[in-house]
N, C-alpha and C positions, 0 to 999 in steps of 0.2 A: 504494500500500500504506500509505503514511504517512497519507494522508487517511482511509482506513478505520479506522486505529488511533485517530486523533484523534476520529473520529465515535463510535467504540465507547466511548472514555473519556468523551466528552461525555454520552452516554446514561447511563452509570453515575452520573456526577455529578448529572445531572438527576433520576434516580430517587432517589438518596440525599437530594437536597434536598427532593423531594416527600414522601418518607417522614418526614423531619425536621419539615417543616411540619405533617404530620398528627399527629406525636407531640406537638408543641407545642400543637396545637389540643386534643388529648385532655387534656393536662395542664391547660390553661386551663379547660376544661369541668369537670374534676374539682375544681380549686381553687374555681371559682365555686359548684359544687354544695355543697362543704363549707361555704362561707360562708352559703349559704341554709339549710342544715341547722342551722348554729350559731345563726342568727337565730331559727329556728323550734324550737329544741331543747326549749323548755318545753312547747309544744303537742304536739310529737312524743312526748316522754317521757310525757306524761299522756294519750296517746291510748288510747281504748277502742274496739275494733272494733264496728261497727254491723251489725245485721241489716238486711235490706231494708225491713222494716216500720218499724224505728226511723228509718232514713234518710228514708223518706216522711213520717213524723210530724214529723221535725225540720225538713224543708225545704219542706213543702207550702205553708206560709204565704207564703214569698217567691216560690214558683212561681205562686201565685194572684195575688200582687201584680204580677209581671212580665206575666202574662196580661192583667190589667186595664189596664196601661199600654200594652202593645204589641200585644196580640192573639195572642200565642203560647200555644196551649193549655197549661194547667198540666200536663196529662197528658204532653205531649211533653217539656216541660222536665224533669219528674221522671224520665221514662223514659230520656232521654238522660243525666241525671245518674247514675242507677242503673247504666246500661250502661257509660258511659265511665269512671266512677270506681270501679266494683266496689262499689257501695253505700257509697262514701266511704272504702273501705279500701285503694285502690290507692296506688301510690307518689306519683303527682302530686297526688292529693287530700290525702294525709297531709303531704307535705313542702312542696308549693307552693300548697296550697288551690285547686288547679285541678281542678274537677269535670267539665270538658267536653273535656279534651284540647286546648284551644285553643292553637295555636302562635303564636310571635312573628310579627308582620308588620313591615314596614320602618317603620311609624309607631308601633310599640309603644315606650313610654317607660319602662315599669316594669322590675322585676327579671326575670331569666330563669333557667330551669332546663334543663339539657341531658340528653337521654335518647335512646337509640337508638330510632328508630321507622321511618319510611320511609327515612331516611338515618341515618348515624352522627352522633351528637351533634345531633339535631334540637332546636331551641330552643322551649321552652314558656313560657307566661306564668306569673308568680308573683303571687299575691294576698295581701293582708294577712289576709283572713278568707274563709271559704267563701261568704258572702253576696255578696262582691265578684265572685266567679266567676260567680254566677248573674246579676248585673246585666251583667257584661261579655259573657256569653252572649247576652243580648238585644241589647246594643249591637253585638256581632259580626255578628249576623244582619241588621242594618240596612245591608245592602250591595245593590248593584244586582242581583246575580244571585239574591237572595232576595226581590226586590220582590213578585213575584206571590203569594208565600205570605201576605203580609199582607192580601191581598184575600179570603182564605178566612175563613169564620166561625171565631171563636175557640174553638169546640167541635168543629171538624172535624179531629180528630187523625189520621185516616187520610189526609186530603188533605195535612196537614203532613208526615207520615211519608214519603210517596212524593215530595212536593215537595222535601224536604231532600236526598234522594238524587239527584234529577234536577238540582238546583242545584249539586251537587258537594260537599255537606258531608262525605260519607263515600264511601270507595272500595268498601266491602263491598257486593256486589250484593244481599245479603239484609238490608241495613240497615233498610228500611221494615218488613219482616216481624218483625225482631227488636224494634223499638220497639213495634209493635202487640201483639206477644205479651206484652211486659212490661206494657203498659197494661191489657190484658185480664186478665192473671194477678192483678194487684193492684188491679183495678177503679179505676184512676187517673182515668178519665173522670168519676168522681163529683165531681172538683174543677173540671171545666170548666164554663163558664157561657155560655149563649147571649146574644146582644145584639140589641137592636132595630135596625132599618134605619138610623135617624138616628144612633144612637150609633156604628154601624159606619162610616158615612160620615165622621163627625168623626174617629174613630180613624185610619182609613186616610189621610185628608188630613194629619193631624198627623204620622204616621209617615213618609209619603212626603216631606213637607217636610224632615224630619230626615235621611232618606236622601239627598235631593238635596244638602243642606248638607255631609253627611259625604263624599259622592263628590267634591264640589268641593274639599274640604280634602285628600282623598287625592291628587287630581290635582295640587294645588299643592305638596304635600309629597313628590311622587314623586322618587326618587333619580335618575331619568333626566331631565335638563334639556335643553330646546331640541331634542328629537328628535321628528320627525314621528310621529303616532299609528300610521300604517300600518307603521312600522318597529319598533314595540315590542310586547311581549306581557306581560300581567299573569299572574303565577304563581297557579295555582289548586290547591285541595286535590287531592292525588294526583299532581301533576306531578313529574317528575324532569328533571334537565338533559338526560338522554339522550333521553327521549321528546319534549321540546321541540325539541331539535336535529334530530331526525328529522322532526318536523312542518314545520320551516321549511327542510329540506334543507341543514343545516349540520353540520359536524363538531363534536363536543363541545368540542374545543380552540379552534376558531374562535369558538364561542359564548362561551367563557370569555374569550378575548382581547378580543372586542367589548365585554364588560362588566367588564373589568379584575378578573377573579375569580381568586383564588389556589387555590380548591378547588371542589368540586361542590355545596356547600351552598347552597340557595335557600330563600326564605321565601314563604309565602302572601301575596299582595298586592304582592310585589316586581315592579318593571317591568324587563324585560330587552330590550336592543336585539337584534333578530333579523334585521337586514339591514344591509349595509355602506353 
């Protein structure tokens, strides 16, 4: 009977401790966000809402620039920006200059802004200006799971729309149709440009070389050291600790113990140990 009593007390203390940790996490996130808002107070105070056409006119130049550098159709970049940022009027765009909803990864060195999304207090990247968000969007796509997209023609917006969904960029099953609808509604493909075969080969070779270098660096900077590759899993868009645990036949608590985790928060690109 005494053992049962102590077990009951222990469970209460554990629950209280977990709730306290969660409370501290929320307070820290709130404090961090207040700091970001203070840093950007001037731009937030002077913000004027944009219409979709104004947004396109303002950012079409940098979208074309990114297309010419990397081969991402300007129409795709603009459509994603319009959709993800609410034509630049959404919270992340206004406060964090984040127009594409890009979350923090373990290798992100910049400032962060916390907002409920797939999880409580998901971590999003903060940029000094909107143009930095557009450049980081291109850089973000230079990852192994998006490699095949860069082999497409840089005016193949439909191929890119469906390819982004297949590669795991978004969890919404209708994401390709949403992008295509926006592109056609605002005639965004007028900003796309075809390229000759030789120019395409040179661009693809250049981007693939950059992707290889980036993947090597990500591997080196991984938070999981000296762990065999077949015992780790890299977190992707839409993953939760629960579905990862089920995929590898683990309890959530066991997965957290293996990775020394105090809560259920995970980041895209994070490597998790999934076998003992």
